[in-house]
Each structure stands twice: as structure tokens, then as C-alpha cells.
C-alpha positions as CSV (number, residue, x, y, z in Angstrom):
1,M,-27.1,14.7,-12.8
2,Q,-24.0,13.2,-11.2
3,V,-21.8,15.8,-9.5
4,K,-18.1,15.4,-10.3
5,H,-15.5,15.1,-7.6
6,E,-13.1,17.9,-8.5
7,W,-9.8,17.5,-6.5
8,R,-8.7,21.1,-7.3
9,K,-11.6,22.4,-5.2
10,K,-12.3,19.6,-2.7
11,E,-8.7,18.6,-1.7
12,K,-6.9,22.0,-1.7
13,S,-4.8,21.1,1.3
14,I,-3.4,18.1,-0.5
15,Y,-3.1,19.4,-4.1
16,L,-2.9,23.2,-3.9
17,P,-0.4,24.2,-1.3
18,K,1.2,27.6,-1.0
19,T,4.6,28.7,-2.2
20,K,6.0,28.3,1.2
21,P,6.7,25.1,3.2
22,E,4.0,23.6,5.4
23,L,3.6,20.5,7.5
24,I,0.8,18.1,6.5
25,T,-0.3,14.6,7.2
26,I,-1.2,12.8,3.9
27,P,-3.9,10.1,4.3
28,E,-3.6,6.6,2.8
29,Y,-4.6,6.6,-0.9
30,Q,-4.5,4.0,-3.7
31,F,-2.6,4.4,-6.9
32,I,-1.8,2.9,-10.2
33,T,2.0,2.8,-10.2
34,L,4.8,2.2,-12.7
35,H,8.5,1.8,-11.8
36,G,11.2,2.9,-14.1
37,Q,14.7,4.3,-14.5
38,G,16.2,6.9,-16.8
39,N,16.1,10.5,-18.1
40,P,12.7,12.2,-17.7
41,N,13.3,14.0,-21.0
42,S,13.3,10.8,-23.0
43,D,10.6,9.2,-25.1
44,Y,10.8,6.2,-22.8
45,F,9.7,8.3,-19.9
46,N,6.7,9.6,-21.9
47,E,5.7,6.0,-22.6
48,H,5.4,5.5,-18.8
49,I,3.0,8.5,-18.6
50,Q,0.9,7.3,-21.5
51,A,0.5,3.8,-19.9
52,L,-0.7,5.3,-16.6
53,Y,-3.2,7.6,-18.2
54,S,-4.6,5.1,-20.6
55,V,-5.7,2.8,-17.8
56,S,-6.8,5.7,-15.5
57,Y,-9.1,7.0,-18.3
58,A,-10.3,3.5,-19.1
59,I,-11.4,3.2,-15.4
60,K,-13.1,6.6,-15.4
61,M,-15.0,6.2,-18.7
62,T,-16.1,2.6,-18.1
63,L,-17.5,3.5,-14.7
64,K,-19.3,6.5,-16.1
65,K,-21.2,4.2,-18.6
66,L,-22.1,1.4,-16.1
67,S,-25.7,1.3,-14.8
68,N,-24.5,-0.7,-11.7
69,T,-21.7,1.4,-10.3
70,P,-19.8,0.7,-7.1
71,E,-21.1,2.0,-3.7
72,N,-20.2,5.7,-3.1
73,Y,-19.4,6.1,-6.8
74,K,-19.1,9.7,-8.0
75,D,-17.7,10.9,-11.3
76,W,-14.3,12.5,-10.9
77,T,-11.6,14.5,-12.6
78,V,-8.6,12.2,-13.2
79,Y,-5.9,13.0,-10.6
80,P,-2.6,14.5,-11.6
81,L,0.5,12.6,-12.4
82,E,2.8,12.0,-9.3
83,G,6.3,10.7,-9.1
84,I,8.6,9.5,-6.3
85,W,12.2,10.1,-7.2
86,D,15.5,8.6,-6.2
87,I,18.9,7.8,-7.8
88,T,20.6,4.5,-8.5
89,E,23.1,3.0,-5.9
90,K,25.8,3.6,-8.5
91,E,25.0,7.4,-8.6
92,K,24.8,7.6,-4.8
93,Q,28.4,6.1,-4.6
94,N,29.8,8.4,-7.3
95,F,27.7,11.6,-6.6
96,K,29.8,14.7,-7.2
97,G,27.1,17.5,-6.7
98,K,25.2,17.2,-10.0
99,I,22.8,14.3,-10.7
100,N,23.2,12.4,-13.9
101,K,19.6,12.2,-15.1
102,D,20.1,8.9,-16.8
103,E,20.6,7.5,-13.3
104,L,17.3,8.7,-11.9
105,V,14.9,6.1,-10.5
106,F,11.2,6.8,-10.4
107,D,7.8,5.5,-9.4
108,L,5.2,7.3,-11.4
109,M,1.6,7.1,-10.3
110,I,-2.0,8.3,-10.6
111,R,-4.3,8.2,-7.6
112,Q,-7.6,6.3,-7.9
113,P,-10.8,7.0,-6.0
114,S,-11.6,4.8,-3.0
115,F,-14.4,3.0,-4.7
116,V,-12.0,1.6,-7.4
117,N,-10.6,-1.7,-6.3
118,E,-7.8,-3.9,-7.5
119,S,-10.1,-6.4,-9.2
120,F,-11.7,-3.6,-11.4
121,F,-8.2,-2.2,-12.1
122,N,-7.1,-5.6,-13.4
123,E,-10.2,-5.7,-15.6
124,M,-9.5,-2.3,-17.1
125,L,-5.8,-3.2,-17.6
126,E,-6.8,-6.2,-19.7
127,L,-9.2,-4.0,-21.7
128,T,-6.5,-1.4,-22.3
129,K,-4.1,-4.1,-23.5
130,K,-6.6,-5.1,-26.2
131,K,-7.6,-1.6,-27.3
132,K,-4.3,0.2,-26.8
133,P,-1.5,-2.4,-26.5
134,Q,1.8,-1.2,-25.0
135,K,4.6,-3.2,-23.5
136,L,4.7,-1.1,-20.3
137,L,1.1,-2.0,-19.4
138,N,2.5,-5.3,-18.1
139,K,4.4,-3.4,-15.4
140,L,1.5,-1.5,-13.9
141,H,0.6,-2.2,-10.3
142,F,-2.3,-1.2,-8.0
143,K,-0.9,-0.1,-4.6
144,T,-2.0,1.5,-1.4
145,I,0.4,4.2,-0.1
146,N,0.5,6.0,3.2
147,E,2.9,9.0,3.2
148,G,1.9,10.3,6.6
149,P,3.6,13.4,8.1
150,S,5.3,15.4,5.3
151,I,6.6,18.8,4.4
152,Q,5.3,20.2,1.1
153,M,5.2,23.4,-0.9
154,L,4.4,24.6,-4.4
155,H,7.4,25.1,-6.6
156,I,6.9,27.4,-9.6
157,G,9.5,27.2,-12.4
158,S,12.0,24.9,-13.8
159,Y,12.6,21.4,-12.3
160,N,16.3,22.3,-12.4
161,N,15.7,25.0,-9.7
162,E,13.9,22.6,-7.2
163,K,17.0,22.6,-5.0
164,E,16.1,26.2,-3.8
165,S,12.7,25.0,-2.6
166,F,14.1,21.9,-0.9
167,I,16.5,24.1,1.0
168,K,13.5,26.1,2.3
169,M,11.6,22.9,3.1
170,E,14.5,21.3,5.0
171,A,15.0,24.5,7.0
172,Y,11.3,24.6,7.9
173,A,11.4,21.0,9.0
174,E,14.4,21.7,11.2
175,S,12.6,24.7,12.8
176,L,9.8,22.3,13.9
177,G,12.4,19.8,15.3
178,L,11.7,17.3,12.5
179,L,14.1,15.3,10.3
180,R,13.7,14.4,6.7
181,K,13.4,10.7,6.4
182,S,15.5,10.3,3.3
183,K,16.5,12.2,0.1
184,I,13.7,10.4,-1.7
185,H,10.9,12.9,-2.5
186,K,7.6,13.2,-4.3
187,E,6.6,15.5,-7.1
188,I,3.0,16.2,-8.2
189,Y,2.7,17.8,-11.6
190,L,-0.1,20.4,-11.8
191,S,1.2,21.5,-15.2
192,D,1.8,19.4,-18.3
193,F,5.6,19.9,-18.7
194,R,5.2,18.9,-22.4
195,K,3.0,22.0,-23.1
196,V,3.7,24.7,-20.4
197,D,6.5,27.2,-20.5
198,E,9.3,26.1,-18.1
199,A,9.1,29.3,-16.0
200,K,5.4,28.7,-15.4
201,L,5.5,25.1,-14.4
202,K,3.7,24.3,-11.1
203,T,4.9,21.3,-9.1
204,I,4.1,20.2,-5.6
205,L,7.3,19.1,-3.8
206,R,7.0,16.8,-0.8
207,F,9.1,14.7,1.5
208,Q,8.3,12.6,4.6
209,V,9.4,13.6,8.1
């Protein structure tokens, strides 16, 4: 029986941090990514999520059925949704203390195991286009990302209260003599914000230093 790679247990340092800031070096990983702009509360944003998950599950389920699997293959739990967040240049120039969510810029992504390559991703992308056609599938990319030294912590509660956690993270970075590279940051969604009560949402916040 094939043992499943369960990231919740095997990669705790990456995906289950504590509710206080910590310094961590994130290794190089590969992702399916999708760039977009707009309000995360919109149906358009949900379409981005659906496109990412449809291909991620196509990869997982197809590999599970193959008799000739890639070297080092092991069944796995699909990784959580992640997002890198920024704001438009227009919003940066006109910023007055409160972000207009319509001006948010994001790169949503789902990590893929090391034995999944770009060629197989392209195969599964074409398969998904036939079985579950969606216009955003044409915008998906397969990328390798190396975040390197970063500060992260687990934020519990509303996304609107993330500023409190970022203040703690920036103070912690400063105490180590480190500088935040930019205001761009990553969020990893351990809870499904479409189903979980806002006060109980668990989100990893992370920025590079």
C-alpha cells in the first residue's frame, strides 16, 4: 500500500508555524501559478481558485492510476492554496491608509511535488481543458520559486486584522537586524475562507527578509 505524503505532518516547519513570528529559510519549490487583479471577495477570484485546483487534482488522480509512475513518486495530500499579494501602481501612488481591494494584485498558486515536471503539467492542463473547460486555464503557469530567508507566523482570525500580525513580524525582523524586502507578502490558507467562520480562519503570513 502506497503511503501518502501528508504535508501537515511531514512539513510542520513550513506549513504549521506558531502564532508568533519566526525566522525560516524556505527551500525552492515548484508551483502551478495564476496571476490576477481584483477583489478577493468576487466570483472572479473564486474562478482563479477553481482553475488551480482542477489541474492540481487532475495531476494527483492521474498519477495515482498510472502503473508507470515517475521516480520517487508517492501519493500526496494536495497542498494548500497560497497567494502572493501586492497592489497596483495606481493604488501605491494614491494610498491613503486603507487599501482599495479592487486594486489588489495577486499570484495564486498550489505547490506541486518534486516528481511532477512541466511536461506532465502541460499534459494535465490540456486534459482539464477538455473535461472542465474554463477560460482561466489558459493563464496557468508552472514555476519554480525560491523564497529563501523569511519571517512567518500563523494568523488566526479575519484577513482584515492581518496588520496586527505584520506589525509583530516587522518588529521581530528588526530585533534580528533584518529588513523586510518589500511590502509584498505571501499568505497560505489553511482554512477554506468560503466555509470557515471568519474568527477561526488560519492563515500563514510570510515576507522575505
